[in-house]
SEPAMI-338888 format. One record per residue (C-alpha): x, y, z; residue number from 1; residue in one letter. Coordinates in steps of 0.05 Angstrom, whole numbers. Each point is the difference from the previous one (the first is absolute). Layout:
% residues N
((X, Y, Z), NUM, "a");
...
//
This chain:
% residues 312
((-881, 526, 741), 1, "m");
((-65, -12, -37), 2, "t");
((-34, -66, -3), 3, "r");
((15, -2, -75), 4, "y");
((75, 10, 13), 5, "s");
((1, -55, 52), 6, "r");
((-33, -48, -50), 7, "i");
((52, 18, -52), 8, "r");
((56, -13, 49), 9, "q");
((-30, -67, 19), 10, "l");
((-7, -20, -73), 11, "l");
((72, 20, -14), 12, "s");
((25, -40, 59), 13, "a");
((-40, -61, -23), 14, "l");
((28, 8, -71), 15, "a");
((71, 0, 27), 16, "l");
((-15, -60, 42), 17, "f");
((-26, -41, -58), 18, "f");
((59, 20, -43), 19, "v");
((47, -24, 55), 20, "a");
((-33, -68, 5), 21, "i");
((-11, -9, -75), 22, "a");
((37, -59, -30), 23, "p");
((66, 12, -34), 24, "a");
((0, 14, -74), 25, "k");
((-13, -63, -40), 26, "a");
((54, -29, -44), 27, "d");
((6, 28, -70), 28, "i");
((-37, -44, -50), 29, "d");
((55, -3, -54), 30, "t");
((74, -15, 8), 31, "l");
((45, 25, -55), 32, "r");
((62, -44, -10), 33, "f");
((63, 21, -37), 34, "g");
((28, -61, -36), 35, "v");
((70, 0, -29), 36, "s");
((7, -46, -61), 37, "p");
((32, -57, 38), 38, "w");
((-31, -69, 6), 39, "p");
((7, -5, 76), 40, "g");
((-34, 67, 11), 41, "v");
((-54, -17, -51), 42, "t");
((-22, -65, 35), 43, "v");
((10, 28, 70), 44, "k");
((-46, 58, -17), 45, "t");
((-50, -47, -34), 46, "e");
((-5, -43, 63), 47, "i");
((-11, 61, 44), 48, "a");
((-51, 27, -49), 49, "s");
((-40, -64, -3), 50, "q");
((-3, -5, 76), 51, "l");
((-23, 72, 7), 52, "l");
((-52, -8, -54), 53, "q");
((-28, -60, 37), 54, "a");
((-6, 46, 61), 55, "l");
((-42, 51, -39), 56, "g");
((54, 49, -21), 57, "y");
((16, 23, -70), 58, "r");
((71, 2, -25), 59, "t");
((38, 34, -55), 60, "q");
((65, -27, -27), 61, "k");
((42, 51, -36), 62, "n");
((62, -27, -36), 63, "e");
((53, 55, 1), 64, "l");
((74, 11, 5), 65, "a");
((27, 0, 71), 66, "v");
((19, 74, -1), 67, "s");
((-71, 18, -23), 68, "v");
((-31, -44, 55), 69, "i");
((42, 33, 54), 70, "i");
((-19, 70, -23), 71, "n");
((-74, -19, -7), 72, "a");
((-1, -28, 71), 73, "l");
((32, 63, 28), 74, "s");
((-52, 42, -38), 75, "n");
((-60, -41, 25), 76, "d");
((-14, -27, -70), 77, "q");
((12, -72, 22), 78, "l");
((-9, -35, 66), 79, "d");
((47, -59, 4), 80, "v");
((62, -32, -32), 81, "y");
((22, -70, 18), 82, "l");
((69, 0, -34), 83, "g");
((45, 51, 34), 84, "n");
((69, -34, 0), 85, "w");
((50, 24, 52), 86, "y");
((55, 21, -5), 87, "p");
((-1, 4, -77), 88, "v");
((-60, 48, 0), 89, "q");
((19, 38, 63), 90, "e");
((26, 61, -36), 91, "e");
((-65, 5, -37), 92, "m");
((-46, -6, 61), 93, "t");
((40, 29, 57), 94, "r");
((-16, 74, -14), 95, "p");
((-75, -16, 0), 96, "h");
((6, -40, 64), 97, "l");
((38, 57, 33), 98, "d");
((-54, 49, -22), 99, "e");
((-54, -45, 27), 100, "g");
((-37, -8, -66), 101, "t");
((15, -75, -1), 102, "l");
((-6, -52, 54), 103, "v");
((34, -68, 5), 104, "q");
((-56, -46, 21), 105, "v");
((35, -68, 6), 106, "a");
((56, -43, -26), 107, "k");
((-39, -44, -46), 108, "n");
((63, -40, -19), 109, "i");
((63, -5, 42), 110, "s");
((70, -25, -17), 111, "d");
((-8, 5, -75), 112, "a");
((62, 4, -44), 113, "e");
((15, 44, -60), 114, "s");
((60, 22, -41), 115, "g");
((40, -19, -61), 116, "l");
((2, -74, -16), 117, "v");
((38, -45, -48), 118, "v");
((-14, -72, -20), 119, "p");
((35, -51, 44), 120, "q");
((46, -21, -57), 121, "y");
((25, 73, -5), 122, "v");
((13, 1, 75), 123, "h");
((39, -65, -5), 124, "e");
((42, 31, -55), 125, "a");
((24, 54, 48), 126, "g");
((-54, 53, 9), 127, "v");
((-13, 6, 75), 128, "d");
((-9, 74, 13), 129, "s");
((-17, 64, -36), 130, "v");
((74, 14, -5), 131, "a");
((8, -62, -45), 132, "d");
((-47, 26, -53), 133, "l");
((50, 47, -31), 134, "n");
((53, -54, -2), 135, "r");
((-44, -36, -49), 136, "y");
((-30, 61, -34), 137, "r");
((6, -31, -70), 138, "d");
((-39, -62, 20), 139, "r");
((-56, 45, 26), 140, "f");
((8, 50, -57), 141, "n");
((5, 52, 56), 142, "a");
((-76, -3, 8), 143, "e");
((-46, -9, 60), 144, "i");
((-72, -20, -14), 145, "q");
((-50, 39, 42), 146, "g");
((-74, 6, 11), 147, "i");
((-49, 58, -8), 148, "e");
((29, 70, -2), 149, "a");
((-8, 40, 65), 150, "g");
((3, -60, 47), 151, "t");
((46, 3, 60), 152, "g");
((48, -55, -23), 153, "i");
((8, 32, -69), 154, "n");
((15, 67, 33), 155, "d");
((52, -34, 44), 156, "a");
((33, -32, -60), 157, "i");
((2, 67, -37), 158, "l");
((31, 33, 61), 159, "a");
((53, -54, 3), 160, "a");
((16, 12, -74), 161, "i");
((1, 76, 9), 162, "d");
((47, -7, 59), 163, "n");
((43, -53, -32), 164, "n");
((-12, -49, 57), 165, "r");
((37, -66, -8), 166, "a");
((26, 24, -68), 167, "g");
((-69, 4, -32), 168, "l");
((8, 72, -24), 169, "g");
((-6, -16, -73), 170, "d");
((-50, -57, 6), 171, "w");
((-71, 6, -27), 172, "q");
((-66, -15, 35), 173, "l");
((-53, -26, -48), 174, "n");
((-66, 19, 31), 175, "e");
((-59, -43, -20), 176, "s");
((-63, -32, 25), 177, "s");
((9, -57, 50), 178, "t");
((-30, -48, -51), 179, "a");
((48, 21, -54), 180, "a");
((60, -4, 47), 181, "m");
((-18, -70, 22), 182, "l");
((-13, -22, -72), 183, "a");
((70, 22, -18), 184, "l");
((28, -34, 62), 185, "a");
((-35, -65, -18), 186, "q");
((29, 3, -70), 187, "q");
((70, 13, 25), 188, "k");
((-3, -53, 54), 189, "i");
((-27, -52, -50), 190, "s");
((62, 13, -43), 191, "n");
((46, 4, 61), 192, "r");
((19, 71, -19), 193, "e");
((23, 52, 50), 194, "w");
((-50, 50, 28), 195, "i");
((-9, 41, 63), 196, "t");
((-69, 27, 17), 197, "f");
((-45, 24, 56), 198, "v");
((-24, -57, 44), 199, "g");
((-44, -3, 61), 200, "w");
((-40, -47, 43), 201, "e");
((-54, -19, 8), 202, "p");
((-5, -15, -74), 203, "h");
((-5, -61, -45), 204, "w");
((68, 16, -30), 205, "m");
((32, -29, 62), 206, "n");
((-36, -66, -12), 207, "v");
((8, -4, -75), 208, "s");
((73, 23, -5), 209, "y");
((62, -17, 40), 210, "d");
((21, 71, 19), 211, "l");
((54, 31, 43), 212, "y");
((-9, 67, 34), 213, "y");
((64, 41, -6), 214, "l");
((37, 24, 62), 215, "k");
((12, 74, 8), 216, "d");
((63, 38, -17), 217, "a");
((19, 74, 5), 218, "d");
((-66, 13, 35), 219, "d");
((-34, -7, -67), 220, "s");
((-71, -5, 29), 221, "g");
((-20, -49, -54), 222, "i");
((23, -67, 29), 223, "a");
((-38, -50, 42), 224, "s");
((-44, 42, 46), 225, "i");
((-45, -28, 54), 226, "t");
((-65, 38, -10), 227, "s");
((-67, 12, 33), 228, "t");
((-64, 11, -40), 229, "v");
((-45, 52, 34), 230, "w");
((-73, 15, -7), 231, "t");
((-5, 75, -11), 232, "l");
((-63, 41, 13), 233, "a");
((-19, 72, -10), 234, "r");
((-4, 47, 59), 235, "r");
((-67, -5, 37), 236, "g");
((-21, -69, -24), 237, "l");
((2, -30, 70), 238, "e");
((-46, 53, 29), 239, "a");
((-48, -4, -59), 240, "e");
((-1, -75, -8), 241, "a");
((22, -36, 65), 242, "p");
((-30, -66, -21), 243, "n");
((36, -1, -67), 244, "l");
((64, 24, 33), 245, "y");
((-3, -58, 50), 246, "r");
((-3, -49, -58), 247, "f");
((59, 34, -35), 248, "l");
((41, 0, 63), 249, "s");
((-10, -76, 7), 250, "q");
((9, -17, -74), 251, "y");
((69, -32, 4), 252, "r");
((24, -50, -51), 253, "v");
((50, -57, 4), 254, "a");
((53, 1, -54), 255, "i");
((-17, -71, -19), 256, "e");
((-73, 19, -11), 257, "d");
((17, 58, -46), 258, "q");
((49, -44, -38), 259, "n");
((-59, -47, -13), 260, "d");
((-45, 58, -22), 261, "w");
((52, 27, -48), 262, "v");
((15, -69, -28), 263, "y");
((-73, -14, -14), 264, "e");
((-16, 69, -28), 265, "y");
((63, 20, -37), 266, "n");
((34, -66, -18), 267, "y");
((-61, -44, -12), 268, "r");
((-39, 61, -27), 269, "e");
((-63, -12, 40), 270, "r");
((-47, 59, 11), 271, "p");
((14, 39, 64), 272, "a");
((-72, -5, 24), 273, "d");
((1, -75, -9), 274, "e");
((66, -8, 38), 275, "v");
((-26, 45, 56), 276, "a");
((-68, -33, 10), 277, "s");
((30, -70, -1), 278, "e");
((54, 19, 51), 279, "w");
((-51, 33, 47), 280, "i");
((-44, -62, -4), 281, "r");
((58, -46, 17), 282, "n");
((31, 41, 57), 283, "h");
((-55, 15, 51), 284, "p");
((47, 3, 60), 285, "d");
((44, 54, -30), 286, "t");
((-60, 40, -23), 287, "v");
((-29, -5, 70), 288, "a");
((63, 32, 28), 289, "q");
((-5, 57, -49), 290, "w");
((-73, 12, 18), 291, "l");
((5, -6, 75), 292, "d");
((-43, 55, 31), 293, "g");
((-22, 26, -68), 294, "v");
((-73, 6, -19), 295, "t");
((-40, 5, -63), 296, "s");
((-31, 67, -18), 297, "r");
((-65, -25, 32), 298, "s");
((36, -18, 65), 299, "g");
((6, -76, -5), 300, "e");
((65, -36, 17), 301, "a");
((41, 4, -63), 302, "a");
((26, -72, 1), 303, "i");
((-72, -27, 5), 304, "d");
((-20, 40, -61), 305, "v");
((61, -22, -40), 306, "v");
((-11, -73, 19), 307, "r");
((-72, 4, -23), 308, "e");
((14, 36, -65), 309, "k");
((69, -25, -21), 310, "m");
((16, -66, 34), 311, "m");
((-62, -43, -9), 312, "d");
//
């Protein structure tokens, strides 16, 4: 072996050594959120975004339908979604989870409730379960008020109608925006008229209205359902952005806190950024739990940076 060859071998070995001891790839600098058009997801995403911006990251918030968000995550066009309701969105997300293109990062809300609701005065008049709806079809005009098309609960209602569950075969689902559905509900409740619509918690509707979540019947799949809200991420995010991923895995929200967020943002109509910054400033202990072991992009303890920038 020539002297030149030995030098080349030595240089190659040194190069491999330095690659092996090189630091792991730094976090990505921009996190792309999918945001479904629901108040709870809007404020929850805004709070996460403000915290990450304080740490030196950039964020993008893309308001899209749930089905579009799920597909964009699985195609690496978005990074994170904070509003994946289970089990109502399971059919939509399960194929991507099984394929490995989506990852469930954390349960950001546990023991939430969703399903068809009626005002308490309608329940007291005899409507206790989904099976009771058709007994009073004329009072409801054989209509169920839903939210945005393509959402899991709407799909479940349509499936119940298609399969004539609980006698709902000739009922109609009126798909609308959440805001429009709740405006109609408020009008009906103010006049003590009969209505059944999609309800869930956490949400201000449970504070503002006296509601009853219907029991199930005939395995309808649209009655009171105990749900979990998952944080979803695209494949590969943990490896590419371990610091960001740690924050996302620790970002868990109490139902009472999200009720407050939604009440302030949606019911009192305060700007989401104002609600978020005020809440962060007033809840340092919770924020510290979320940021435990997380750093800024420059390597400082995340909670110290947030306290300096957002809590003084």
